[in-house]
C-alpha positions in Angstrom: 134.4 163.5 184.1 131.8 164.7 181.3 129.4 162.2 181.9 130.4 161.5 185.6 127.7 161.9 188.4 127.5 161.1 192.4 125.9 157.5 193.3 122.8 157.8 195.0 124.5 156.3 198.6 126.9 159.9 198.3 123.6 161.9 198.1 121.8 160.0 200.8 125.5 160.3 203.0 125.5 164.2 202.5 122.0 164.4 203.1 121.7 162.4 206.0 125.0 164.4 207.7 122.9 167.8 206.9 119.9 166.2 208.9 121.7 165.0 212.0 123.6 168.6 212.4 119.8 170.0 211.9 118.7 167.3 214.4 121.6 168.0 217.1 120.5 171.8 216.7 117.3 171.1 217.6 118.0 169.7 220.2 120.7 172.5 221.7 118.0 175.0 220.7 115.0 173.5 222.5 117.2 173.2 226.1 118.4 176.9 225.4 115.0 177.5 225.4 113.3 175.9 228.0 116.3 177.3 230.2 115.8 180.3 229.2 112.1 180.5 229.7 113.2 179.2 233.2 115.1 181.8 233.7 112.6 184.1 233.1 110.0 182.6 235.4 112.6 182.3 238.3 113.5 186.4 237.8 109.6 187.0 238.0 109.3 184.6 241.6 108.7 186.7 244.3 111.1 186.0 247.2 109.1 187.1 250.1 111.8 189.6 250.8 112.7 193.1 248.8 116.4 193.2 247.9 116.3 196.9 246.9 118.5 199.0 248.6 119.5 196.3 251.2 123.1 195.7 252.3 124.4 192.8 254.1 127.7 192.5 256.2 128.5 189.1 258.5 130.4 189.7 261.3 131.9 187.0 264.0 132.6 187.7 267.6 136.1 186.0 268.9 135.2 184.4 271.7 138.4 185.6 273.4 136.7 189.1 273.9 133.2 188.2 274.3 132.9 185.1 276.8 129.1 185.8 278.4 125.9 186.1 276.4 125.8 189.6 278.2 128.5 190.8 276.1 127.7 189.4 272.5 124.2 191.0 273.3 125.6 194.6 274.4 127.8 194.5 270.9 125.3 194.3 268.7 123.0 196.2 270.4 125.4 199.2 270.1 126.0 198.2 266.7 122.4 198.4 265.4 122.3 202.0 267.3 125.4 203.3 265.4 123.9 202.2 262.1 120.7 202.9 262.4 122.0 207.0 263.2 124.0 206.6 259.8 122.3 209.0 257.0 120.2 207.3 254.8 119.5 204.1 256.7 115.9 203.3 257.4 116.4 199.9 259.1 119.0 197.3 260.7 118.1 193.9 261.2 120.6 191.4 262.4 119.8 187.6 261.5 122.1 184.3 262.0 120.6 183.1 258.5 120.4 185.1 255.1 117.8 183.5 252.7 120.0 181.9 249.4 122.9 181.7 251.3 125.0 178.7 253.0 125.9 180.7 256.3 123.9 179.4 259.5 121.3 176.6 258.2 119.9 175.3 261.2 116.7 172.7 260.4 115.1 171.4 263.7 111.7 170.0 264.5 109.5 171.5 266.7 106.8 170.0 268.6 103.5 172.2 269.4 101.7 172.1 272.8 98.7 169.7 273.0 99.5 167.7 269.7 99.7 163.8 270.3 100.5 163.1 266.7 103.8 163.5 267.0 104.6 161.6 269.9 105.5 158.9 267.5 107.1 160.1 264.5 109.4 163.3 264.2 107.5 166.4 263.1 109.0 168.2 259.9 112.2 170.2 259.8 111.9 173.9 260.1 114.7 176.5 259.7 115.7 177.9 262.8 116.8 181.5 263.0 118.1 184.4 265.3 117.0 187.8 264.6 116.1 190.8 266.5 113.2 192.8 265.6 113.6 195.1 263.1 115.0 192.0 260.9 111.7 191.8 258.9 111.5 195.5 258.8 114.8 195.4 257.3 114.5 192.4 254.7 110.8 193.3 253.8 109.2 190.5 255.3 105.5 191.6 256.1 104.4 190.9 259.8 100.8 189.0 259.4 100.0 188.6 262.9 101.1 189.8 266.1 104.4 191.7 267.2 108.2 191.9 266.2 110.8 191.3 269.2 111.8 194.2 271.1 114.7 195.8 271.8 117.4 193.1 272.7 118.2 193.7 275.8 114.0 194.1 276.7 113.0 190.7 274.5 112.3 187.9 277.0 113.8 184.6 276.6 111.3 182.3 275.4 109.2 184.0 272.7 109.6 183.3 269.2 108.0 184.3 265.4 106.8 181.8 263.3 106.6 182.0 259.4 102.8 181.4 257.7 103.7 177.9 256.4 104.6 176.8 260.4 101.0 178.6 261.4 98.9 176.7 259.0 101.1 173.7 259.3 100.7 173.1 263.2 97.4 175.5 263.8 95.6 175.2 260.7 95.6 178.9 260.3 97.0 180.8 257.4 95.9 184.6 258.2 98.3 183.8 261.9 96.2 184.8 264.3 95.4 181.5 265.8 99.1 180.6 266.3 99.6 183.8 268.7 99.9 182.3 272.1 100.4 178.9 271.3 103.6 177.3 273.1 106.0 174.8 271.1 109.5 173.5 272.2 112.4 171.7 269.5 112.9 168.7 271.7 110.5 167.1 274.3 112.9 167.7 276.8 113.4 171.3 276.2 111.9 174.4 277.4 108.4 175.9 275.8 108.7 178.9 273.5 105.6 180.9 272.7 104.4 182.4 269.3 104.3 186.2 269.3 104.2 187.0 266.1 103.6 185.3 262.2 105.6 186.4 259.2 105.6 185.9 255.8 107.4 182.9 253.8 110.5 183.1 252.2 112.2 181.0 249.4 114.6 180.5 251.5 117.0 177.8 249.7 116.6 178.4 246.4 114.4 180.2 243.7 112.9 177.3 242.5 111.9 175.6 245.6 108.5 176.3 247.6 108.9 178.8 250.4 110.6 177.1 253.6 108.9 177.5 256.7 111.0 178.7 259.0 111.0 179.9 262.9 112.9 183.1 264.3 114.0 183.0 267.9 115.5 186.7 269.4 118.8 187.4 269.9 118.6 187.6 273.4 120.5 186.1 276.7 121.1 182.3 276.5 118.4 180.6 278.7 119.6 176.8 277.7 116.9 176.2 275.6 118.6 173.8 272.3 118.1 176.3 269.8 120.9 178.3 271.1 119.9 181.9 270.6 122.9 184.3 271.6 124.6 183.8 268.1 128.4 184.9 267.7 128.1 185.0 264.0 125.4 186.9 262.7 124.9 189.2 259.3 123.8 192.6 259.6 121.1 193.6 257.2 121.0 197.7 256.5 117.9 198.9 254.5 118.9 202.6 252.7 116.8 205.0 251.3 119.1 204.3 247.6 119.8 207.9 247.2 123.9 208.6 247.0 126.9 205.9 247.3 126.8 203.0 249.2 126.8 202.8 253.2 129.3 200.1 253.4 132.3 202.3 254.2 130.5 203.9 257.1 128.9 201.0 258.2 132.1 199.3 258.6 133.4 202.1 260.1 131.1 202.4 262.9 131.4 198.4 263.5 135.7 199.0 263.8 134.9 202.2 266.4 133.3 199.2 268.5 135.9 197.1 268.2 138.7 197.9 265.6 139.9 194.0 265.5 136.7 192.6 264.7 136.6 190.4 261.1 134.3 191.6 259.0 133.4 189.2 255.5 131.1 188.7 253.1 129.9 192.3 252.3 127.7 192.5 249.4 123.7 193.7 248.4 121.2 191.3 249.1 120.4 192.0 245.2 123.9 190.6 244.3 123.0 187.1 246.9 119.7 187.3 244.6 121.3 187.2 241.4 124.1 184.7 242.6 121.3 182.4 243.1 120.6 181.9 239.1 124.4 182.0 238.9 124.8 178.3 237.8 121.6 178.3 235.5 123.2 181.6 234.0 126.3 179.9 233.0 124.5 176.8 231.8 122.0 179.0 229.4 125.4 180.5 228.0 127.4 177.4 227.3 124.5 175.9 225.8 123.1 179.1 223.8 126.9 179.1 222.5 126.4 175.5 221.2 123.0 176.4 219.9 124.7 178.9 217.8 127.5 176.7 216.6 124.9 174.1 215.8 122.4 176.2 214.2 125.6 177.9 211.9 127.0 174.3 211.1 123.4 173.0 210.3 122.9 176.0 207.6 126.0 176.2 206.4 125.8 172.2 205.7 122.5 172.6 204.2 123.3 175.3 201.7 126.7 173.3 200.9 125.0 170.3 200.0 122.7 172.2 197.8 124.9 174.0 196.1 126.5 170.7 195.2 123.8 169.3 194.1 123.1 172.0 191.7 126.5 172.1 190.3 126.1 167.9 189.9 122.8 168.5 188.2 123.5 171.4 186.0 123.1 169.8 182.8 119.9 168.0 184.0 118.3 171.3 185.5 119.5 173.0 182.1 117.6 170.0 180.0 114.5 170.4 182.1 114.2 174.3 181.4 115.0 173.4 177.5 111.8 171.0 178.1 109.6 173.6 179.5 110.2 173.7 183.4 109.9 176.9 184.6 112.9 177.9 186.4 110.1 179.2 189.3 109.3 175.3 189.6 113.3 174.3 189.5 113.8 176.9 192.3 110.8 175.1 194.2 111.7 171.7 193.7 115.6 172.1 195.0 114.1 174.6 198.2 111.7 171.2 198.6 114.7 169.3 198.8 116.4 171.5 201.6 112.9 171.6 203.1 112.7 167.7 203.4 116.6 167.5 204.8 115.3 170.1 207.5 112.1 168.3 207.7 114.1 165.1 208.5 116.5 166.1 210.8 113.3 168.1 212.9 111.6 164.8 213.5 115.1 163.0 214.5 115.7 166.0 217.0 112.5 165.8 218.3 112.8 162.2 219.2 116.4 162.4 220.3 115.1 165.4 222.4 112.7 162.9 224.0 115.1 160.6 225.1 117.4 163.4 227.0 114.8 165.2 228.3 114.5 163.7 231.7 118.1 164.8 232.1 117.2 168.7 231.8 113.9 168.0 234.0 116.0 168.5 237.1 117.2 172.3 235.7 113.8 173.3 234.9 111.0 175.8 236.8 107.7 176.4 235.8 108.1 174.8 232.5 107.3 171.6 231.2 110.1 170.0 229.3 107.5 169.5 226.5 106.6 173.2 226.6 104.7 173.7 222.8 105.9 177.2 222.5 109.7 176.5 223.1 109.2 173.2 221.0 107.5 175.1 218.2 109.2 177.9 218.4 112.9 176.0 217.9 111.3 173.9 214.8 109.8 177.3 213.5 113.5 178.7 213.8 115.3 175.5 212.2 112.8 175.8 209.3 113.6 179.3 208.8 117.0 179.2 208.3 116.7 176.0 206.2 114.4 178.3 203.5 117.0 180.9 203.9 120.1 178.2 203.1 118.5 176.9 200.5 117.1 179.9 198.6 120.5 181.0 197.0 121.2 177.4 195.6 117.4 177.1 194.1 118.2 180.7 192.8 121.1 179.5 191.3 119.2 176.6 189.6 116.4 178.5 188.4 119.5 180.5 186.3 121.1 177.4 184.8 121.2 178.2 180.7 119.5 175.5 178.6 121.4 176.7 175.7 125.0 176.5 177.8 123.7 172.5 179.1 123.2 171.2 175.6 126.1 172.6 174.6 128.2 170.7 176.7 126.1 167.6 175.3 
């Protein structure tokens, strides 16, 4: 109608809906920003091994064809020799446990010799792994002190290699030298194992978790100890020069030459294993990032629509103001301030809402706090920038209102 106008309640409702959209946009944008910073921090983490140019192959020996520990050790020894002779192969390792994979996980306590502190309580659990001597070179795990294992047939039972964390925990020596020659056993009734080497720690379970403490036993003839050393299911770790195509077909061919019916599974590069450790976080980032884009668009469209509608409703009022001396710049600034006010209310409400739900996001973060000022500031700045852009078009339109047309309508 000629004299009709919207009620204040309608204006407040429209403005409230726009502020609510902006508040939700702030929540998802901030959450996406925190997860992206977490993703960046995870990629900068040093896992304790070098995944470049490393391929892994899981192989499981059937009990029917390999009945004794001697036959198991002989097969793996021949396999390592064959694969080591392939062109471009620089190191071949065997292990019952690959980092960041669920296969072969075996946490157990160890009881150090002459340590009475664990007579009445259970020692901390350490990851126990069977390996050959070249496993550490193939993985790029540094040797800190002592030596690695000899060839599988030559390494005597009763030896072990520990990680730096184990040496520091039980023998208070992060250099590893003080742990060499020390003895321990997995259970008080088990035989003793002597530490012959100390290697670096790895992030074994998760990139976001602290480096794991590990104990390595040689893949050798079983001597009746509690941690079974001679494993049937092992991963072959092959480090190559990186030149040319993948060595996977040649490695599998070498396996089948030794045993044509041998099953080989989970053939993939160590870089793929490392990337898989962040797959869940990547998926969450994609989903939350998509939601952030949608809510940002909705917030911008809503703000633009409300301001454009307000300009339409107030055309006659704005024309009269200009006729009475208001400058177009002042009119545009007033409309922009109205849009920024709605955005400011939405941002304030968004921060309050984010403070409520932040505790659910904390478990997914690594290396960044929920209240990270950089992420919060950038998120608010993005929304303010969008609010300015969404307000500028209706504001310019308001500044171009012709006062003659408005007065002629009256």
